[in-house]
C-alpha positions, 0 to 999 in steps of 0.5 A, a space after each residue: 481421817 485421811 482422805 483416800 484418792 489416786 496417788 499422782 505420782 505411783 497411779 495406785 488407788 485406794 490410798 491414803 493421801 499423806 501430802 502434796 506435790 509442789 503443784 498441789 497434786 496428792 500423793 501417798 505416804 511412800 511418794 511424799 517422802 520425795 517432797 517432805 521437807 527435812 530439817 535439822 533435829 535439835 537433839 542429834 543435829 542430823 538432817 532427817 524428817 521431823 517427827 514433831 516440830 516446835 511449837 506443833 500440835 504435839 506441844 513439843 518445844 523442839 524439832 526432833 526426828 523420829 528416833 530422838 522423839 521416840 527416845 523421849 517419849 514416856 513409858 508405861 506399864 504394858 497391860 500384856 507383859 507387865 513390862 515398863 515399855 513404850 505403849 504401841 496402842 492403847 485400845 484393842 478393838 474399841 476398848 481394851 488394855 494399853 499394850 506395848 508393841 510386841 504384845 499388840 501383835 500378839 493379841 491379833 486374832 491368829 489364823 492358819 498360815 496356808 504356807 506353814 500351818 502354824 496359827 499366827 497373826 496374819 501378814 497378807 490376806 486374800 483380797 488385800 493390796 498384795 493381791 495374794 491368794 493365800 493367807 500367809 504369816 509374817 515368817 512365810 510372806 515374802 516382799 516381791 522383788 522385780 528388776 528395777 526400771 532405773 538401776 536394773 537391780 533385782 529389789 524389793 519394789 516401792 512402786 508398782 508398775 502402771 500403764 504409764 510408769 514401771 517398777 521402781 526400787 526403794 532408793 530410785 523412787 525416792 532419788 527424784 530429778 531435780 534441777 539444783 538450785 546450787 549447781 543448776 545441774 538436772 540430777 538425782 537429788 531432793 526437792 528440799 535438799 539445801 535451805 528447803 530448796 531442790 539440790 542434787 545428792 552432790 551439793 547436799 553432800 558438800 552442805 552436810 560436810 560443810 556444816 559438820 566440819 566447820 569450827 566454831 570460827 566458821 573455818 575448817 581445820 587445814 588438817 581435815 580439808 583433805 578429808 573433805 575433798 576426798 569425800 566429795 570426789 566420790 562417784 555416788 554422792 547418794 551412797 556416801 550420804 547414806 554410809 555418813 548417815 548410817 555410820 552412827 552418831 559415834 563417828 559423826 560427833 567424833 568428827 564434829 569434835 575434831 572439827 571444833 577443837 574439842 578433840 585433838 587429830 590423834 590417835 590417843 584421842 580417837 582411842 579415847 572414844 572407844 571402839 566401833 567400825 564407824 571410828 575405825 573407818 574414820 581413823 582409815 580415812 585421816 590416815 589416807 589423807 595425811 591428817 593422821 600418821 600411819 599406825 599398825 592397827 593388828 600390832 596395836 590391838 595386839 599390845 591392847 590385848 596383852 595389857 587386858 590379859 595381864 591385867 585379868 591374871 593373878 597378881 603374882 602372875 602378871 609379871 610373868 605374863 608381860 615379860 613373856 609378852 615382851 621378850 618372846 611374842 613381840 620380839 618374834 613378831 618385830 623381828 619377822 616383820 622387819 619394817 612391814 605391817 603385822 598380818 592378821 593371821 599372825 595377829 591372831 595366833 599371837 592373841 590365841 597364845 597369849 590368851 592360853 597362857 593366862 588360862 593355863 596360869 589360872 589353871 595352875 592356881 586352881 590346882 594350888 600350884 605356881 609356875 615355880 611348882 608346876 608339875 608333869 601331871 598339871 601339864 598332862 591334865 591341861 592337855 587332856 581336858 583343854 580345848 586348844 591347849 597346843 597354843 600354850 607350847 610357845 609359853 611352855 618352851 619360853 618358860 622352861 628355857 628361861 627357868 620360870 618352869 621346872 624342866 619338864 617333858 613337854 609332849 611332842 606336838 603331833 601334826 596330823 596329814 590333811 584329811 580333806 581332799 576335793 575330788 579332781 573331777 570335782 575341782 576341775 569342773 569347779 574351775 571351768 565353771 569359774 573361768 567362763 562365768 562371766 556373771 561372777 566378779 573378776 576378782 572372785 573369779 581370779 582368787 578362786 582360780 588361784 586356789 583351785 589351780 596353783 594351791 595358793 592360801 587366801 592370805 597370800 592371794 590377798 596380798 598380791 600387788 601389781 608388782 607381782 605381775 610381769 608381761 613379757 616382750 612375747 605377750 605372756 602374763 607371769 605371776 610371782 607367787 615365788 622365786 620363779 614366775 609362773 606363766 598364767 594360761 590365756 584366760 586367766 591372764 586376761 582375767 588377772 590384767 583387769 585387776 584391780 577392778 576400779 570402783 569409783 562409787 565408794 567413799 573417798 575412792 581416789 585415796 585407795 592404793 591401786 597397787 593391791 589386786 584385791 583392795 579392801 574396803 579401807 584405803 590403802 588396805 588389802 582385802 581381808 583373808 576372812 572376807 575373801 574366803 566368805 566371798 568364795 564359799 558363796 561361789 562353792 569353793 572350800 579353800 582348805 580341801 581345794 587347796 589340799 587337793 591342788 597341792 596332792 596333785 603337784 607333789 605327784 608330779 613335780 619335785 619338791 624343790 621345784 614346787 617350792 619355787 613356783 608355788 612359794 612354799 617352804 621346804 618343809 612344807 613341799 617335803 611333807 606334801 611329797 611324802 603324802 603323795 608317796 613321791 621318791 625324789 631323793 636323786 633329783 638334782 635341780 638345775 644350777 644357773 
């Protein structure tokens, strides 16, 4: 049984003493993590805390981390649920059945929760270490959060404040200040960072990358050297170490295979390892560092999706789908791109049209038809019974023109007028709040104001670059949203001139391109419109009705040609909004230069 006493680090009494500091003072389990040595797991190869050591009391022949050790544990039949699972406890009370983790929790004596009133195993009770006065279940109990003395963030408390110490979050509590034995700096690190000696996080990161990227010949491939230097140039090596650890075994193993020469440094080799976020991010880093050539990922995924839809179709329809993809969808996209990269919205629409085409041809087969014998009733039934049936119109138009379908009557798509509008007083109140709230990130404030004041689409906002900003000799700032530059008012001009917001703490930060006003997580890529929409939603911005209200306001006050030149809108779009607003600008003559 572990002895209990006062922890020499956090100062709390009555805790189980799990280990000792280098000076011999006893510390609790939470504080001992800062002094506990790490070793390389012989299963996954990662530097982690050992769960069992070779030749130890467990009788294990290898040194394993907790994750690999749990994976090797034998499973037994649970006496509670009857499933073959890992046993959490073989006893309930003094004697009882063998139970898995789920059944072990359920067998605890349920009590009535003072918050929700349901019967459940208690998470905290009065008189416990949490100093609560209520009996709470796990659903109602919330871990205390207070400002951390070191980083200032309001997070879960790892070490409570005492007379001599302050509240610390889990990250800052584990990041002890050490004198690095490699670079001789006094910085946050681990007491057993490199070779069981104190090391700062920068040196630990360098050691981890060196082990990961070194090949069998003891050298690092020249193609991977820029990637190593880019990762080491991070301003927050502790966060980079965490990201490298959380990236999963997949990306780490792929990087190790690239370094060992078992995998060539090519896009096809990475594609052979499947898809995951960690592998996608590794691919982006290799492209940004010059180890791989650039590739249009949206276009590549669209082509892969097209092959999947074609393979899943009826054998007699596969040639038709492949022909539609090659001669219509991809040709149209290549013509519009003109050397540029495919945008996420266009790729999504193309995938929707391909998926709808495959479903429509399956619909014909279910009705005993082929494309050559398709009838008007088949199309009418598809339009009535199918959700998002309008995505099939591109295929119908192409197939009718190329005579793969009979000359049928394709109903004209009726576009409904916008029905959601934000009231003007609410829109202006939002704009005033966001303009003067300094607690909101600058990038989010600028994006929200461009939606509320200039009716910009999120995809266009995300692709704004520093070349779209112009500074006149008079000291004003102009933004090119269309052919004519818009003069920005001073509060908004001051905010947009602060973009892009520098972030030196992200991995390989100097590989990121500073030309995007809203840079994304991936180097050289702008922020994804979906991510931008999610951030604006958290501020109370509903982009579609807010943009509709701003466009309606412009359409009531300005002629359509002026709106198109200022906001970069197509002539058909501004004419439609002029009709919605009830404006009559038929006699307007634009000024000619």
